[in-house]
VEXDREN-2710 file (C-alpha; in Angstrom, 1 decimal):
% VEXDREN-2710
k/r/px/py/pz
1/MET/-38.5/19.5/-35.0
2/HIS/-35.1/17.8/-34.6
3/TRP/-33.5/18.0/-31.2
4/PRO/-29.7/17.9/-31.0
5/THR/-28.4/14.6/-29.8
6/THR/-25.0/13.5/-28.6
7/ASP/-23.1/10.7/-30.3
8/PRO/-23.7/7.6/-28.1
9/THR/-20.5/6.0/-29.5
10/SER/-18.3/8.9/-28.4
11/ALA/-20.0/9.2/-25.0
12/GLY/-19.5/5.5/-24.5
13/ARG/-15.8/5.7/-25.4
14/PHE/-15.3/8.6/-23.0
15/SER/-17.1/6.8/-20.2
16/ARG/-15.0/3.7/-20.7
17/ALA/-11.8/5.8/-20.8
18/LEU/-12.8/7.4/-17.5
19/ARG/-13.4/4.0/-15.9
20/ARG/-10.0/2.8/-17.0
21/ILE/-8.3/5.6/-15.1
22/PRO/-7.0/4.2/-11.8
23/TRP/-8.5/6.9/-9.6
24/GLY/-7.4/5.2/-6.4
25/SER/-3.7/5.0/-7.4
26/LEU/-1.2/7.2/-5.7
27/ARG/0.1/8.5/-9.1
28/VAL/-3.4/9.8/-10.1
29/ARG/-4.1/11.2/-6.7
30/LEU/-0.8/13.1/-6.6
31/THR/-1.5/14.4/-10.1
32/LEU/-5.0/15.7/-9.1
33/LEU/-3.5/17.2/-5.9
34/ASN/-0.7/19.0/-7.6
35/SER/-3.0/20.3/-10.3
36/ALA/-5.5/21.5/-7.7
37/VAL/-2.8/23.3/-5.7
38/VAL/-1.2/24.9/-8.8
39/LEU/-4.6/26.1/-10.2
40/LEU/-5.7/27.4/-6.9
41/THR/-2.4/29.3/-6.5
42/MET/-2.7/30.7/-10.0
43/ALA/-6.3/31.9/-9.3
44/CYS/-5.3/33.5/-6.0
45/LEU/-2.3/35.1/-7.7
46/LEU/-4.5/36.5/-10.5
47/LEU/-6.9/38.0/-8.0
48/ALA/-4.1/39.4/-6.0
49/VAL/-2.5/41.1/-9.1
50/ARG/-5.9/42.5/-10.1
51/PHE/-6.7/43.9/-6.7
52/GLY/-3.1/45.2/-6.2
53/LEU/-3.1/47.0/-9.6
54/LEU/-6.6/48.5/-9.0
55/THR/-5.5/49.7/-5.5
56/ALA/-2.3/51.2/-7.0
57/LEU/-4.3/53.0/-9.7
58/TYR/-6.7/54.5/-7.2
59/HIS/-3.8/55.7/-5.0
60/GLU/-2.1/57.3/-8.1
61/THR/-5.4/58.9/-9.2
62/ASP/-6.0/60.3/-5.7
63/ASP/-2.6/61.9/-5.6
64/THR/-3.1/63.4/-9.0
65/LEU/-6.5/64.8/-8.1
66/ARG/-5.2/66.3/-4.9
67/GLY/-2.4/68.0/-6.9
68/GLU/-4.8/69.4/-9.4
69/VAL/-7.3/70.7/-6.9
70/ARG/-4.4/72.5/-5.0
71/GLU/-3.3/74.2/-8.2
72/ILE/-6.8/75.4/-8.9
73/ALA/-7.1/76.7/-5.3
74/LEU/-3.9/78.7/-5.8
75/ALA/-5.2/80.1/-9.1
76/LEU/-8.6/81.1/-7.5
77/ASN/-6.8/83.0/-4.8
78/GLU/-4.8/84.9/-7.4
79/LEU/-7.7/85.6/-9.8
80/HIS/-10.4/86.4/-7.2
81/PRO/-12.8/88.4/-7.6
82/ASP/-12.6/88.2/-11.4
83/ILE/-15.2/85.5/-11.9
84/ASP/-14.6/85.4/-15.7
85/GLN/-10.9/84.6/-15.3
86/LEU/-11.8/82.0/-12.6
87/VAL/-14.2/80.3/-15.0
88/ALA/-11.7/80.5/-17.8
89/GLU/-9.0/78.8/-15.6
90/LEU/-11.5/76.1/-14.6
91/ARG/-12.6/75.5/-18.2
92/ARG/-8.9/75.2/-19.3
93/LYS/-8.2/72.7/-16.6
94/ALA/-11.2/70.6/-17.6
95/ALA/-10.3/70.8/-21.3
96/GLY/-6.8/69.7/-20.6
97/HIS/-8.0/66.3/-19.3
98/GLU/-11.1/66.0/-21.5
99/GLU/-10.0/62.6/-23.0
100/ARG/-10.0/61.1/-19.5
101/GLY/-13.4/62.6/-18.7
102/TRP/-12.3/65.0/-16.0
103/PHE/-14.9/67.4/-14.6
104/VAL/-14.7/70.6/-12.4
105/GLN/-17.2/72.2/-10.1
106/LEU/-16.9/75.5/-8.2
107/LEU/-19.3/76.2/-5.2
108/ASP/-19.8/79.2/-3.0
109/GLY/-20.1/79.2/0.8
110/ALA/-23.8/78.4/0.5
111/GLU/-22.9/75.3/-1.5
112/SER/-24.5/76.7/-4.6
113/THR/-22.8/75.9/-7.8
114/VAL/-20.9/78.9/-9.3
115/TRP/-19.7/77.1/-12.3
116/HIS/-19.3/73.5/-13.5
117/SER/-18.0/71.8/-16.6
118/ASP/-20.4/70.4/-19.1
119/ASN/-19.5/66.8/-18.3
120/CYS/-20.0/67.2/-14.5
121/PRO/-22.3/64.3/-13.4
122/ALA/-25.6/65.1/-11.7
123/ALA/-24.6/62.9/-8.8
124/ILE/-21.7/65.2/-8.1
125/LEU/-23.7/68.4/-8.5
126/GLU/-26.2/67.1/-6.0
127/PHE/-23.7/65.7/-3.6
128/PRO/-23.5/67.8/-0.3
129/VAL/-20.3/69.4/0.9
130/ASP/-18.6/68.0/4.0
131/GLU/-17.7/71.2/5.7
132/THR/-15.8/69.4/8.5
133/LYS/-12.9/68.5/6.3
134/PHE/-10.5/71.0/4.6
135/GLU/-9.5/68.6/1.9
136/THR/-10.8/65.1/1.0
137/VAL/-11.1/62.5/-1.7
138/GLN/-14.4/60.8/-2.1
139/GLN/-16.2/58.2/-4.3
140/VAL/-19.8/58.8/-5.5
141/GLU/-21.2/56.0/-7.7
142/ASP/-18.7/55.5/-10.5
143/PHE/-16.9/58.8/-10.0
144/ARG/-14.0/59.8/-7.8
145/PHE/-13.2/63.4/-7.0
146/ALA/-11.0/65.6/-4.7
147/ARG/-12.6/68.5/-2.9
148/ARG/-10.8/71.5/-1.2
149/ARG/-12.0/74.5/0.7
150/ILE/-10.6/77.8/-0.1
151/THR/-11.1/81.3/1.3
152/ASP/-11.3/84.4/-0.8
153/PRO/-9.8/87.8/0.3
154/ALA/-13.2/88.7/1.8
155/ASP/-13.0/85.6/4.1
156/GLN/-15.9/83.9/2.3
157/PRO/-15.4/80.2/1.9
158/MET/-15.6/78.5/-1.5
159/TYR/-15.2/74.9/-2.6
160/VAL/-13.7/73.4/-5.7
161/ARG/-14.2/69.9/-6.9
162/ILE/-12.2/68.1/-9.6
163/GLY/-12.8/64.5/-10.5
164/MET/-13.0/61.7/-13.1
165/PRO/-15.0/58.6/-13.8
166/THR/-13.4/55.3/-12.6
167/GLU/-14.3/53.5/-15.7
168/SER/-10.8/54.1/-17.2
169/LEU/-9.2/52.5/-14.1
170/GLU/-11.4/49.5/-14.3
171/ALA/-10.7/49.3/-18.0
172/GLU/-6.9/49.2/-17.4
173/VAL/-7.4/46.4/-14.9
174/ASP/-9.7/44.5/-17.2
175/GLY/-7.2/44.8/-20.0
176/LEU/-4.5/43.2/-17.8
177/THR/-6.9/40.5/-16.8
178/ARG/-7.7/39.7/-20.4
179/PHE/-3.9/39.5/-21.1
180/LEU/-3.2/37.2/-18.1
181/LEU/-6.3/34.9/-18.5
182/PRO/-5.1/33.1/-21.6
183/ILE/-1.7/32.5/-19.9
184/GLY/-3.5/31.1/-16.9
185/LEU/-5.7/28.8/-19.1
186/GLY/-2.5/27.6/-20.9
187/PHE/-1.0/26.7/-17.5
188/SER/-4.2/25.0/-16.6
189/LEU/-3.8/22.7/-19.5
190/LEU/-0.1/22.0/-18.9
191/THR/-0.5/21.6/-15.1
192/PRO/-2.1/18.1/-15.2
193/LEU/0.6/16.9/-17.6
194/ALA/3.4/18.3/-15.5
195/GLY/1.7/17.0/-12.4
196/TYR/1.5/13.5/-13.9
197/TRP/5.2/13.6/-14.9
198/LEU/6.2/14.7/-11.4
199/ALA/4.0/12.0/-9.9
200/LEU/5.5/9.4/-12.2
201/ARG/9.0/10.5/-11.1
202/ALA/8.0/10.4/-7.4
203/THR/6.4/7.0/-7.5
204/GLN/9.1/5.2/-9.6
205/PRO/10.9/4.0/-6.4
206/ILE/7.6/2.7/-5.0
207/ALA/7.0/0.8/-8.2
208/GLY/10.4/-0.8/-7.8
209/ILE/9.5/-1.7/-4.2
210/LEU/6.3/-3.4/-5.4
211/ARG/8.2/-5.3/-8.1
212/THR/10.8/-6.6/-5.7
213/ALA/8.1/-7.5/-3.1
214/GLU/6.2/-9.5/-5.8
215/ARG/9.4/-11.4/-6.6
216/LEU/9.9/-12.4/-2.9
217/GLN/9.3/-16.0/-2.0
218/PRO/9.5/-17.8/1.3
219/THR/12.3/-20.0/-0.1
220/LYS/14.1/-17.2/-1.9
221/LEU/14.7/-14.1/0.3
222/GLY/18.0/-12.9/-1.3
223/ASP/16.4/-10.0/-3.2
224/ARG/16.7/-6.5/-1.8
225/LEU/15.3/-3.1/-2.7
226/GLU/17.6/-0.7/-4.5
227/THR/18.6/2.5/-2.7
228/ARG/19.5/5.7/-4.7
229/GLY/21.7/7.2/-2.0
230/THR/19.5/10.3/-1.7
231/MET/18.5/9.5/1.9
232/ASP/15.0/10.8/1.3
233/GLU/11.8/9.3/2.7
234/LEU/11.6/6.6/0.0
235/ASP/15.3/5.7/0.4
236/ARG/14.8/5.4/4.2
237/LEU/11.7/3.2/3.5
238/SER/13.7/1.0/1.2
239/THR/16.5/0.7/3.8
240/THR/14.0/-0.1/6.5
241/ILE/12.3/-2.8/4.4
242/ASN/15.8/-4.2/3.5
243/ARG/16.6/-4.5/7.3
244/LEU/13.2/-6.2/7.8
245/LEU/14.0/-8.6/4.9
246/ASP/17.4/-9.3/6.5
247/GLN/15.7/-10.2/9.8
248/VAL/13.1/-12.4/8.0
249/ALA/15.8/-14.2/6.0
250/GLY/17.8/-14.7/9.2
251/TYR/14.8/-16.0/11.0
252/VAL/13.9/-18.4/8.2
253/GLU/17.5/-19.6/8.0
254/ARG/17.6/-20.1/11.8
255/GLN/14.2/-22.0/11.7
256/GLN/15.5/-24.2/8.9
257/GLN/18.7/-24.9/10.8
258/PHE/16.6/-25.5/14.0
259/VAL/14.4/-28.1/12.2
260/ALA/17.5/-29.8/10.7
261/ASP/19.3/-29.9/14.1
262/ALA/16.1/-31.1/15.8
263/ALA/15.7/-33.9/13.3
264/HIS/19.4/-34.9/13.8
265/GLU/19.0/-34.9/17.6
266/LEU/15.8/-36.9/17.4
267/ARG/17.3/-39.4/14.9
268/GLY/20.0/-40.5/17.3
269/PRO/17.8/-41.8/20.2
270/LEU/15.3/-43.2/17.7
271/ALA/18.1/-45.1/15.9
272/ALA/19.4/-46.4/19.2
273/ILE/15.9/-47.6/20.3
274/GLN/15.3/-49.3/16.9
275/ASN/18.7/-51.0/17.0
276/SER/18.2/-52.3/20.5
277/LEU/14.8/-53.7/19.7
278/GLU/16.1/-55.3/16.4
279/VAL/18.9/-57.0/18.3
280/ALA/16.6/-58.2/21.0
281/THR/14.1/-59.7/18.6
282/ALA/16.7/-61.3/16.3
283/LYS/16.8/-64.4/18.5
284/ASP/15.7/-65.7/21.8
285/ARG/17.6/-64.2/24.7
286/SER/17.8/-64.5/28.5
287/PRO/15.6/-62.4/30.8
288/ASP/18.7/-60.4/31.9
289/ASP/19.4/-59.5/28.2
290/TYR/15.8/-58.4/27.7
291/ARG/16.0/-56.3/30.9
292/ILE/19.2/-54.6/29.8
293/THR/17.6/-53.9/26.4
294/LEU/14.5/-52.4/28.0
295/GLU/16.6/-50.2/30.3
296/ASP/18.5/-48.9/27.3
297/VAL/15.2/-48.2/25.5
298/LEU/13.8/-46.5/28.6
299/GLY/16.9/-44.3/28.9
300/GLU/16.6/-43.2/25.3
301/SER/12.9/-42.6/25.7
302/ARG/13.5/-40.4/28.7
303/HIS/16.0/-38.5/26.7
304/LEU/13.6/-38.1/23.8
305/SER/10.9/-36.9/26.2
306/LYS/13.2/-34.3/27.7
307/LEU/14.3/-33.2/24.2
308/ALA/10.6/-32.9/23.1
309/ASN/9.8/-30.8/26.2
310/ASP/12.7/-28.5/25.6
311/LEU/11.7/-28.0/22.0
312/LEU/8.2/-27.2/23.1
313/LEU/9.5/-24.7/25.6
314/LEU/11.6/-23.0/23.0
315/ALA/8.7/-22.8/20.6
316/GLU/6.4/-21.3/23.3
317/GLY/9.0/-19.0/24.8
318/GLY/10.6/-17.2/21.8
319/SER/12.2/-13.9/22.9
320/ASP/9.9/-12.0/20.5
321/SER/6.7/-13.3/22.1
322/GLU/4.9/-11.5/24.9
323/LEU/4.8/-12.8/28.5
324/ALA/1.3/-14.2/28.9
325/GLY/1.0/-13.1/32.5
326/SER/3.3/-11.9/35.2
327/THR/3.2/-12.0/39.0
328/PRO/5.6/-11.0/41.8
329/VAL/8.3/-13.7/42.1
330/ASP/10.6/-14.1/45.1
331/LEU/13.9/-15.0/43.5
332/GLU/15.5/-16.1/46.7
333/HIS/12.7/-18.5/47.4
334/VAL/12.8/-20.0/43.9
335/VAL/16.6/-20.4/44.0
336/ARG/16.5/-22.1/47.4
337/GLN/13.8/-24.5/46.1
338/ILE/16.0/-25.5/43.1
339/VAL/19.1/-25.9/45.4
340/GLY/17.0/-28.2/47.7
341/MET/16.0/-30.2/44.7
342/PHE/19.6/-30.8/43.6
343/THR/21.1/-31.2/47.0
344/GLY/20.9/-35.0/46.8
345/VAL/22.6/-35.1/43.4
346/ALA/25.4/-32.8/44.6
347/GLU/26.0/-34.9/47.7
348/GLU/26.1/-38.1/45.6
349/ARG/28.7/-36.5/43.3
350/SER/30.7/-35.0/46.2
351/ILE/30.1/-31.4/45.0
352/GLY/29.5/-28.5/47.3
353/LEU/26.2/-26.6/46.5
354/SER/25.4/-23.4/48.3
355/VAL/23.3/-20.2/48.1
356/ARG/24.5/-16.7/49.1
357/SER/21.8/-14.0/49.4
358/HIS/21.5/-10.6/51.0
359/GLY/17.8/-10.5/51.3
360/ARG/14.5/-10.9/49.5
361/LEU/14.6/-10.0/45.7
362/THR/11.3/-9.6/43.9
363/VAL/10.8/-9.5/40.1
364/ARG/7.7/-9.7/38.0
365/GLY/7.4/-12.7/35.7
366/ASP/6.4/-16.4/35.3
367/GLN/7.6/-18.4/38.3
368/ARG/7.4/-21.7/36.4
369/GLN/9.7/-20.4/33.6
370/LEU/12.1/-18.8/36.0
371/ARG/12.4/-22.1/37.9
372/GLN/13.2/-23.7/34.6
373/VAL/16.1/-21.2/34.1
374/PHE/17.7/-21.8/37.5
375/SER/17.1/-25.5/37.2
376/ASN/18.9/-25.7/33.8
377/LEU/21.8/-23.6/35.1
378/VAL/22.3/-25.6/38.3
379/ASP/22.0/-28.9/36.4
380/ASN/24.6/-27.7/33.9
381/ALA/27.0/-26.6/36.7
382/LEU/26.7/-29.9/38.5
383/ARG/27.0/-32.0/35.3
384/PHE/30.3/-30.4/34.3
385/THR/31.9/-30.0/37.8
386/PRO/34.1/-32.9/39.0
387/ALA/33.9/-34.5/42.5
388/GLY/35.4/-32.2/45.1
389/GLY/34.3/-29.0/43.2
390/ARG/31.7/-26.5/44.2
391/VAL/28.7/-24.7/42.8
392/GLU/27.6/-21.4/44.3
393/ILE/24.5/-19.3/43.5
394/ALA/24.7/-15.6/44.6
395/LEU/21.8/-13.2/44.6
396/GLU/22.1/-9.4/45.0
397/ALA/20.3/-6.2/44.0
398/GLN/21.8/-3.4/42.0
399/LEU/19.5/-0.6/43.1
400/PRO/20.9/2.2/40.9
401/LYS/20.2/0.1/37.8
402/GLY/17.0/-1.4/39.2
403/GLU/18.2/-4.9/38.6
404/ALA/18.3/-8.2/40.4
405/LEU/21.5/-10.3/39.8
406/VAL/21.6/-14.1/40.0
407/VAL/25.2/-15.4/39.6
408/VAL/25.9/-19.1/39.2
409/VAL/29.6/-20.0/39.7
410/ASP/31.1/-23.5/39.3
411/THR/34.6/-24.9/39.4
412/GLY/34.0/-27.2/36.5
413/ARG/36.0/-27.9/33.3
414/GLY/35.1/-24.6/31.7
415/ILE/34.6/-23.8/28.1
416/GLU/37.2/-23.2/25.4
417/GLU/37.4/-19.7/24.0
418/ARG/36.7/-20.9/20.5
419/HIS/33.3/-22.2/21.6
420/MET/32.2/-19.1/23.6
421/GLY/30.5/-17.5/20.6
422/ARG/28.1/-20.5/20.2
423/VAL/27.2/-21.5/23.7
424/PHE/23.7/-20.1/23.3
425/ASP/23.1/-21.7/19.9
426/ARG/20.5/-24.4/19.8
427/PHE/21.8/-28.0/20.0
428/PHE/25.4/-26.8/20.4
429/GLN/27.6/-28.8/22.7
430/ALA/31.2/-28.0/23.3
431/ASP/32.2/-31.6/23.4
432/ALA/30.0/-33.2/20.7
433/ALA/32.1/-36.4/20.8
434/ARG/30.9/-37.5/24.3
435/ASP/29.4/-40.9/24.5
436/ARG/25.7/-41.2/24.8
437/SER/26.0/-42.9/28.1
438/ASP/28.2/-40.1/29.5
439/ALA/26.7/-38.5/32.6
440/THR/27.3/-35.0/31.1
441/ARG/25.2/-35.8/28.0
442/GLY/22.6/-33.1/27.2
443/GLY/20.5/-32.0/24.4
444/GLY/22.2/-28.7/23.7
445/LEU/19.0/-26.7/24.5
446/GLY/19.6/-25.7/28.2
447/LEU/21.3/-22.4/27.6
448/PRO/19.2/-21.3/24.6
449/ILE/16.1/-21.9/26.7
450/CYS/17.5/-19.9/29.6
451/ARG/18.3/-17.0/27.3
452/SER/14.9/-17.1/25.7
453/ILE/13.1/-17.0/29.0
454/VAL/15.3/-14.3/30.5
455/GLU/14.9/-12.0/27.5
456/ARG/11.1/-12.5/27.7
457/HIS/11.3/-11.2/31.2
458/GLY/13.1/-8.0/30.0
459/GLY/16.5/-9.2/31.2
460/ARG/19.8/-10.5/29.8
461/ILE/22.1/-13.4/30.4
462/GLU/25.9/-13.4/30.3
463/LEU/28.5/-16.2/30.4
464/ALA/32.2/-16.1/31.2
465/SER/34.4/-19.2/31.4
466/GLN/38.1/-20.3/31.6
467/PRO/39.1/-23.8/30.6
468/GLY/40.0/-25.8/33.7
469/GLN/38.8/-23.0/36.1
470/GLY/35.1/-23.0/35.8
471/THR/32.2/-21.0/34.4
472/THR/30.2/-18.0/35.7
473/VAL/26.7/-17.3/34.4
474/THR/25.1/-13.9/35.3
475/ILE/21.4/-13.2/34.9
476/HIS/20.1/-9.6/35.0
477/LEU/16.4/-9.2/35.7
478/PRO/14.5/-5.9/36.3
479/LEU/13.4/-5.5/39.9
480/ALA/9.7/-5.1/40.7
481/ALA/8.6/-1.9/42.3
482/ASP/8.8/-3.4/45.8
483/GLY/11.7/-5.8/44.9
484/SER/14.6/-4.1/46.6
485/ALA/16.8/-6.2/48.9
486/ALA/15.3/-6.4/52.4
END
């Protein structure tokens, strides 16, 4: 005996084809989902049409049977008591619908059959009469009939039944089903193709996003995703990614500029140290010359150390980083400590330094970093304020806004309007031509550090200045829950 076998070559090719389909891809999943939804909808629609048609046919049949049984009841009332004419009328009614299998039964008050058509089913002949209802439509096995009670002139009840098999109704519904089924099968074959085409159209923008993302490089961030102007979800996704790329490109550019500026700032002191040491070692010199050279080297080293510390503080305190830990900080106490630290410097330069406060202000944050902010601001104010000037720090609470304000006002040289937009840029100095030995020399990192720390504490810093009149720096910090002025 030879058993049927499958072609291993064909089975292998089919298996390999299935494995090559990217089942996990969004396109395939959308195709399967669309196909499943369409096929399920078609199946439900076919069932609904079949059920609706069958229900409509039953209702139509019931109405027809009721009409026929009422006509027979009228005829019986007119022809009674002539039984022969009654039977002839019943036989005529049954013969008129013989092609549909209609049957008729006449019963007397004792529920005995007076006459019935030859095709009347045994189930109907044996079915008891429901005397509680004057007229009714009932289903017995595969037969549906209408029954009506009539009363003859002698007040004796009689019952007439007229019905038909339901096979014809089922046949009509089955015929419609056979007509619709091939159409449904055709749609079933077309649905995956249409679903794949729709999925392809829907995922084309995503493919463009992937291609652009693959082209992106850390050193080349100029490419952007195309938008179609439809403002749909994919368009909004492309716009959001483009904004992110703009931010990343800006961040990379700022970091590159920061590294270049840091290298430039570090190169100056290192060159000065190298030059001083080369001159000192070129020939024998007096002890005083060596002392002067070492003092120059020490000054440049201190400047390098401060610059390195500022760079480290900027790296640790970026505005986008989270505050490691926060504790209640008394701003008045911190500011008075800073003022006490700079009092000697202010007196040496003949500059008035004062604090004006209306009470205790408490914020949550890092006390060490906040001290750095106020130290930088007071140091800047004293550095650029001439002898005879004054520096004042005012503290107040804005309770409606829930903010603590620290305002540092000086009567120094001020800042020109053309420089106001860059005062918070790293390494920017309004007077870049100052001599390295100038007392106002700085690294250009004080204000950027202040802004970075203040923003990390959820606040903001503002600066206003007029050349020759002085500068005002205002810091807004959120008050702690118990930080209102006391």
